C-alpha positions, 0 to 999 in steps of 0.5 A: 499499499505504501508504494501507491501512496508515493505515486499518489503524492508524486502525481499531486506534486506534479499537478500543483507545480504545473498549475503554478507554472501556468499561473506564472505564464498567465501573468505575462498575458496582457489584460487587454488584447489589441483589436484589429480594425476591419477597415479595408485599405483604399490603396490596395496596390501598396508600393514596395521600394527595392534596394535600387530605389525602384518601386514595384506594386505588391501585387506583382509575383515572382517567377521562379526557375523551373526545377531541373528534375520536374516531371509532370504537366505544364502550360507554356504561357509565353516565350521571350528572347530576353528575361521578362520583368516581374511586372509583365501583364501575364504574371498579374493573371497567373500564379506559380509561374516558372521560367526555363532557359531554352536551348535555342535561346530565349526563355519560356514561362511555364505554369506548373499544374496537376491534372489527372490526364493530358485531355483534362489539361488541354481542355483547361488550356483551351477554356481558361488560359488561351483567352488570357494568353493566346500563345499558350500550349500544353506541355509534358515534362519528364525529369526536366525535359519537354516530351 
Protein backbone atom coordinates (compact mmCIF):
# COMPACT_ATOMS: atom_id res chain seq x y z
CA UNK A 1 0.00 0.00 0.00
CA UNK A 2 2.90 2.35 0.63
CA UNK A 3 4.06 2.35 -3.06
CA UNK A 4 0.63 3.60 -4.15
CA UNK A 5 0.85 6.43 -1.62
CA UNK A 6 4.22 7.50 -3.06
CA UNK A 7 2.84 7.47 -6.61
CA UNK A 8 -0.21 9.44 -5.51
CA UNK A 9 2.00 11.99 -3.71
CA UNK A 10 4.21 12.34 -6.79
CA UNK A 11 1.19 12.92 -9.09
CA UNK A 12 -0.26 15.56 -6.73
CA UNK A 13 3.06 17.41 -6.54
CA UNK A 14 3.43 17.31 -10.33
CA UNK A 15 -0.09 18.71 -10.82
CA UNK A 16 0.43 21.49 -8.29
CA UNK A 17 3.76 22.51 -9.85
CA UNK A 18 2.22 22.58 -13.34
CA UNK A 19 -0.62 24.76 -12.05
CA UNK A 20 1.96 27.13 -10.56
CA UNK A 21 3.79 27.32 -13.92
CA UNK A 22 0.51 28.01 -15.72
CA UNK A 23 -0.33 30.77 -13.25
CA UNK A 24 3.05 32.40 -13.89
CA UNK A 25 2.52 32.16 -17.64
CA UNK A 26 -0.94 33.72 -17.45
CA UNK A 27 0.52 36.70 -15.56
CA UNK A 28 2.50 37.63 -18.68
CA UNK A 29 -0.58 37.80 -20.93
CA UNK A 30 -1.81 41.40 -21.29
CA UNK A 31 -5.17 42.11 -19.76
CA UNK A 32 -6.45 43.68 -22.95
CA UNK A 33 -5.70 42.26 -26.40
CA UNK A 34 -5.48 44.92 -29.10
CA UNK A 35 -8.26 44.53 -31.65
CA UNK A 36 -7.58 44.78 -35.35
CA UNK A 37 -9.76 47.18 -37.23
CA UNK A 38 -11.79 45.85 -40.09
CA UNK A 39 -11.10 48.86 -42.27
CA UNK A 40 -10.35 48.01 -45.86
CA UNK A 41 -7.43 49.92 -47.24
CA UNK A 42 -8.32 52.15 -50.16
CA UNK A 43 -4.81 51.83 -51.55
CA UNK A 44 -4.75 48.10 -52.39
CA UNK A 45 -1.64 48.37 -54.56
CA UNK A 46 0.92 49.41 -51.96
CA UNK A 47 4.33 50.03 -53.40
CA UNK A 48 7.45 48.24 -52.18
CA UNK A 49 10.77 49.98 -52.61
CA UNK A 50 13.72 47.85 -53.65
CA UNK A 51 17.34 48.40 -52.66
CA UNK A 52 17.90 50.17 -55.97
CA UNK A 53 15.18 52.69 -55.07
CA UNK A 54 12.70 51.38 -57.65
CA UNK A 55 9.15 50.78 -56.54
CA UNK A 56 7.03 47.82 -57.58
CA UNK A 57 3.39 47.27 -56.67
CA UNK A 58 2.97 44.45 -54.14
CA UNK A 59 0.61 42.44 -56.35
CA UNK A 60 3.33 41.54 -58.83
CA UNK A 61 4.47 37.95 -58.43
CA UNK A 62 7.93 36.50 -58.74
CA UNK A 63 8.58 33.81 -61.29
CA UNK A 64 10.97 31.04 -60.33
CA UNK A 65 13.39 28.83 -62.23
CA UNK A 66 11.89 25.53 -63.37
CA UNK A 67 13.34 22.68 -61.28
CA UNK A 68 15.83 20.63 -63.27
CA UNK A 69 14.12 17.37 -62.28
CA UNK A 70 10.49 18.44 -62.72
CA UNK A 71 8.17 15.74 -64.03
CA UNK A 72 4.54 16.45 -64.81
CA UNK A 73 2.32 18.81 -66.75
CA UNK A 74 2.99 22.42 -67.59
CA UNK A 75 1.43 25.23 -69.59
CA UNK A 76 3.75 27.49 -71.54
CA UNK A 77 2.07 30.91 -71.42
CA UNK A 78 4.66 32.89 -73.37
CA UNK A 79 8.19 32.97 -74.77
CA UNK A 80 10.66 35.81 -74.81
CA UNK A 81 14.13 36.44 -76.20
CA UNK A 82 15.08 38.35 -73.02
CA UNK A 83 14.03 37.72 -69.42
CA UNK A 84 10.68 39.33 -68.62
CA UNK A 85 10.30 41.72 -65.73
CA UNK A 86 8.09 40.74 -62.83
CA UNK A 87 5.52 43.39 -63.76
CA UNK A 88 4.71 41.64 -67.07
CA UNK A 89 0.94 41.57 -67.51
CA UNK A 90 0.63 37.76 -67.59
CA UNK A 91 2.30 37.45 -64.17
CA UNK A 92 -0.57 39.48 -62.70
CA UNK A 93 -3.10 36.96 -64.02
CA UNK A 94 -1.32 33.67 -63.31
CA UNK A 95 0.41 32.30 -60.24
CA UNK A 96 3.01 29.55 -59.87
CA UNK A 97 4.93 30.75 -62.95
CA UNK A 98 8.35 29.25 -63.58
CA UNK A 99 10.82 30.08 -66.32
CA UNK A 100 12.99 27.81 -68.40
CA UNK A 101 16.02 28.88 -70.42
CA UNK A 102 15.55 27.31 -73.85
CA UNK A 103 18.37 25.50 -75.67
CA UNK A 104 17.70 27.48 -78.87
CA UNK A 105 17.91 30.72 -76.88
CA UNK A 106 15.35 32.78 -75.06
CA UNK A 107 13.06 31.97 -72.18
CA UNK A 108 9.78 30.12 -71.78
CA UNK A 109 7.39 30.95 -68.94
CA UNK A 110 5.50 27.94 -67.66
CA UNK A 111 2.64 27.34 -65.23
CA UNK A 112 3.15 24.14 -63.27
CA UNK A 113 -0.17 22.34 -62.93
CA UNK A 114 -1.51 19.00 -61.72
CA UNK A 115 -4.06 17.18 -63.84
CA UNK A 116 -5.14 13.56 -63.93
CA UNK A 117 -4.87 13.34 -67.72
CA UNK A 118 -3.49 15.16 -70.73
CA UNK A 119 -7.06 15.59 -72.02
CA UNK A 120 -8.07 17.48 -68.86
CA UNK A 121 -4.97 19.66 -69.23
CA UNK A 122 -5.79 20.51 -72.86
CA UNK A 123 -9.39 21.39 -71.96
CA UNK A 124 -8.16 23.71 -69.22
CA UNK A 125 -5.70 25.40 -71.57
CA UNK A 126 -8.40 25.87 -74.21
CA UNK A 127 -11.11 27.18 -71.89
CA UNK A 128 -9.18 29.15 -69.25
CA UNK A 129 -5.64 30.01 -70.32
CA UNK A 130 -5.89 30.81 -74.05
CA UNK A 131 -8.38 33.69 -73.56
CA UNK A 132 -5.74 35.41 -71.38
CA UNK A 133 -2.59 34.13 -73.12
CA UNK A 134 -3.27 33.33 -76.82
CA UNK A 135 0.15 31.71 -77.36
CA UNK A 136 -0.32 29.18 -74.53
CA UNK A 137 0.23 25.48 -75.10
CA UNK A 138 0.17 22.33 -72.96
CA UNK A 139 3.45 20.56 -72.19
CA UNK A 140 4.57 17.34 -70.55
CA UNK A 141 7.89 17.20 -68.68
CA UNK A 142 9.83 14.12 -67.69
CA UNK A 143 12.83 14.70 -65.43
CA UNK A 144 13.24 18.30 -66.60
CA UNK A 145 12.91 17.55 -70.33
CA UNK A 146 9.98 18.45 -72.58
CA UNK A 147 8.23 15.54 -74.23
